[in-house]
Steps between C-alpha positions, in 0.01 A plus 500: 500500500472601135593864567806385696613283209465791259674738742798264519512463122474872429743606773735213409499621141562855618801383701635318193455821303701680770776243448509571127498876551771503769735218400467494121373839380666678796227765495550622861870558434422694184228704673648567844878476477733775386540516124773272374472244780459207262794622289713528815398147598593370155839672536562320829424773754459311830233731648287489185546121484383471861190707424413290194564176690278619785213567259552158340479347849173684558376368166589142591319541831194626312519199268513260795193661658315500167576134433403414857164672459431334167583153636302565820197607298451130425462436876311806628383338824866470607618837369392729785847539656653584160232758428556660841873504428440684173270747678771571760761539224271750327468698823868495598695484175220676319329783683752559779793495256319733259436750780868472594602574140269803489658633820842454334395737221408260221211567262182527706268436205657165405510371854143606575399297195681199646335558839163478324603173331625353831177607671290330233700176536469515880129581501398246239722231657351558844149498353566180307631329814194604697267369229691171485504458880183662638 
């Protein structure tokens, strides 16, 4: 059960870091969007505003998952469904989406790095669940 608790704490913290990077620092917009996107958003461009708002929504979703994992880490025997949900999110919104982005012509190197991170979260989460529920 101990490894499951630590998995939830580490992954929960990682999801909170994603919130900070997407909603506050806006790192994905700076790294992936056309140059000047944030300036266009500040000037009121509706398409740029939509893009920024979408990333903020993703950040808020990440925060909710992170907080959920941190709270659930206090009750690991009841957290199995949440952990499985995070694993499925990492497969679908993680690996599958990253492969989609690669096929759309985005930077292969960056997305392969994310695929590795998603795979680590999936593998260690699955392993922690198995150890907690033999």
